[in-house]
C-alpha positions as CSV (number, residue, x, y, z in Angstrom):
1,M,-2.5,0.0,5.2
2,T,-2.8,3.5,6.8
3,S,0.9,3.8,6.7
4,G,0.7,7.2,4.9
5,K,0.7,6.0,1.3
6,S,-2.1,8.3,0.2
7,T,-0.4,11.3,1.8
8,I,3.3,10.5,1.1
9,G,2.8,9.1,-2.4
10,P,1.5,12.3,-4.1
11,I,4.1,14.4,-2.4
12,L,6.9,12.0,-3.4
13,A,5.6,12.0,-6.9
14,N,5.5,15.8,-7.0
15,V,9.1,16.0,-5.7
16,L,10.3,13.6,-8.3
17,G,8.2,15.1,-11.1
18,W,6.4,11.8,-11.6
19,D,2.8,10.7,-11.8
20,F,0.9,9.3,-8.9
21,F,-1.8,6.6,-8.9
22,D,-3.7,5.1,-6.0
23,L,-4.4,1.5,-7.2
24,D,-7.7,1.2,-5.2
25,K,-9.0,4.6,-6.5
26,V,-8.1,3.5,-10.1
27,I,-10.0,0.3,-9.6
28,E,-13.0,2.1,-8.0
29,K,-13.1,4.4,-11.1
30,K,-12.9,1.5,-13.6
31,E,-15.5,-0.6,-11.7
32,R,-17.7,2.4,-10.8
33,Q,-18.1,1.3,-7.2
34,S,-16.2,1.3,-3.9
35,I,-13.7,-1.3,-2.9
36,V,-16.1,-2.3,0.0
37,D,-19.0,-2.7,-2.5
38,I,-16.7,-4.8,-4.9
39,F,-15.8,-7.1,-2.0
40,N,-19.4,-7.4,-0.8
41,E,-21.0,-7.9,-4.2
42,K,-18.4,-9.7,-6.3
43,G,-16.0,-11.2,-3.6
44,E,-12.4,-10.9,-2.8
45,S,-11.2,-13.2,-5.6
46,Y,-12.9,-10.9,-8.3
47,F,-11.3,-7.9,-6.6
48,R,-7.8,-9.5,-6.7
49,E,-8.2,-10.4,-10.4
50,I,-9.0,-6.7,-11.2
51,E,-6.2,-5.6,-8.9
52,T,-3.6,-7.6,-10.7
53,K,-4.8,-6.6,-14.1
54,T,-4.8,-2.9,-13.2
55,L,-1.4,-3.2,-11.5
56,R,0.0,-4.8,-14.6
57,E,-1.3,-1.8,-16.7
58,L,0.0,0.9,-14.3
59,S,3.4,-0.8,-13.8
60,Q,4.2,-0.3,-17.5
61,L,4.1,3.5,-17.1
62,K,7.5,5.2,-16.6
63,G,8.0,7.8,-13.8
64,T,5.1,6.6,-11.7
65,I,4.4,6.1,-8.1
66,I,1.6,3.5,-7.4
67,S,0.1,3.4,-4.0
68,L,-1.0,-0.2,-3.2
69,G,-3.7,-1.7,-1.0
70,G,-2.5,-3.5,2.0
71,G,-3.0,-7.0,0.5
72,T,-1.7,-6.3,-3.0
73,L,1.8,-7.7,-2.3
74,S,0.4,-10.9,-0.8
75,N,-0.2,-12.1,-4.3
76,Q,3.1,-13.5,-5.8
77,I,2.1,-12.4,-9.3
78,N,1.7,-8.8,-8.1
79,L,5.0,-9.0,-6.3
80,D,6.7,-10.3,-9.4
81,I,5.1,-7.5,-11.5
82,L,6.4,-4.9,-9.2
83,T,9.9,-6.2,-8.6
84,S,10.4,-6.5,-12.4
85,T,9.2,-3.0,-13.3
86,G,10.2,-0.8,-10.4
87,L,11.1,-0.4,-6.7
88,I,8.9,-1.4,-3.9
89,I,8.8,1.0,-0.9
90,Y,7.5,-0.3,2.3
91,L,6.1,2.3,4.7
92,K,6.3,0.3,7.8
93,T,3.8,1.0,10.6
94,S,3.1,-0.7,13.9
95,A,-0.1,-2.4,14.8
96,E,-0.8,0.2,17.4
97,M,-0.5,3.1,15.0
98,I,-2.6,1.3,12.4
99,Y,-5.3,0.8,15.1
100,K,-5.2,4.4,16.0
101,R,-5.7,5.4,12.3
102,I,-8.5,3.0,11.4
103,K,-10.4,2.3,14.6
104,N,-13.4,4.4,13.4
105,K,-13.2,3.8,9.6
106,I,-15.7,1.5,7.9
107,D,-14.1,1.8,4.4
108,R,-11.6,-1.0,5.2
109,P,-13.1,-4.4,4.2
110,A,-10.9,-6.4,6.4
111,F,-11.8,-4.4,9.5
112,R,-15.3,-3.2,8.8
113,D,-16.9,-5.9,11.1
114,L,-14.7,-4.9,14.0
115,V,-15.6,-1.2,13.6
116,L,-19.3,-1.8,13.2
117,N,-19.5,-4.3,16.1
118,E,-17.5,-2.0,18.3
119,N,-15.1,-4.8,19.4
120,P,-12.6,-4.1,22.0
121,E,-9.2,-2.7,21.1
122,E,-7.6,-6.1,22.0
123,D,-9.5,-8.0,19.3
124,F,-8.7,-5.2,16.8
125,L,-5.0,-5.3,17.6
126,K,-4.8,-9.1,17.4
127,K,-6.3,-9.0,13.9
128,I,-3.9,-6.2,12.8
129,E,-0.9,-8.0,14.2
130,K,-1.9,-11.3,12.5
131,M,-2.4,-9.5,9.2
132,L,1.0,-7.8,9.5
133,N,2.7,-11.1,10.4
134,D,1.1,-12.8,7.5
135,R,2.1,-10.1,5.1
136,E,5.7,-9.5,6.4
137,P,7.4,-12.0,4.1
138,Y,6.0,-10.1,1.2
139,Y,6.6,-6.6,2.6
140,S,10.2,-7.5,3.6
141,Q,11.1,-7.9,-0.1
142,A,10.8,-4.1,-0.6
143,A,13.9,-2.3,-1.9
144,I,13.3,0.5,0.6
145,T,11.7,0.3,4.1
146,I,10.8,3.4,6.0
147,D,9.2,3.4,9.5
148,T,6.3,5.9,9.4
149,D,5.2,5.7,13.1
150,K,6.9,8.8,14.4
151,T,8.7,10.3,11.3
152,A,7.4,13.6,9.8
153,I,6.1,13.4,6.3
154,G,8.7,15.8,4.9
155,I,11.5,13.7,6.4
156,T,10.0,10.5,5.1
157,V,9.8,11.9,1.6
158,D,13.4,13.3,1.7
159,T,14.6,9.9,2.9
160,I,12.8,8.0,0.2
161,V,14.1,10.4,-2.5
162,K,17.7,9.9,-1.3
163,K,17.3,6.2,-1.2
164,I,15.8,6.1,-4.8
165,K,18.6,8.2,-6.1
166,K,21.2,6.0,-4.4
167,I,19.6,2.8,-5.8
168,K,19.5,4.4,-9.3
169,Y,23.1,5.6,-9.1
170,E,24.3,2.1,-8.0
171,K,22.3,0.5,-10.8
172,N,23.8,2.9,-13.4
173,K,27.3,2.4,-12.0
174,N,27.2,-1.3,-12.7
């Protein structure tokens, strides 16, 4: 969440000559409504079903980067789909940086109430830290982890490309 997926993903896909899909945007197009509206009108469980179905479809495509929503990997089925069809790249971001990036955005269902109610920074940070801690066991299963707090986008992309090539080389070698 706000780790740079929507910025880094398309650039990485372009460098590799691959296609790029933002899972949430694909879902919004299919459902013809925003993620916030899906959560509000149909609930999180409905969203998670659509998310898994769409992820399963996209993961069958070759040469593709898929940007995931922050909670996608928290579902073991999604994690299994991704680990069996590709590499998971974790763009790791601190709670403080996430706070700076989302403190005024109302398009994040998990934080919308905090933004609208103008809760103090401390409450916001606590919620972000809890979410990161809850998701860390899933995120830590990524094949590649990159800290995005202070790293320039170009360096991040170059690092990911090198790591992908190294993993592919080692896979082909065996």
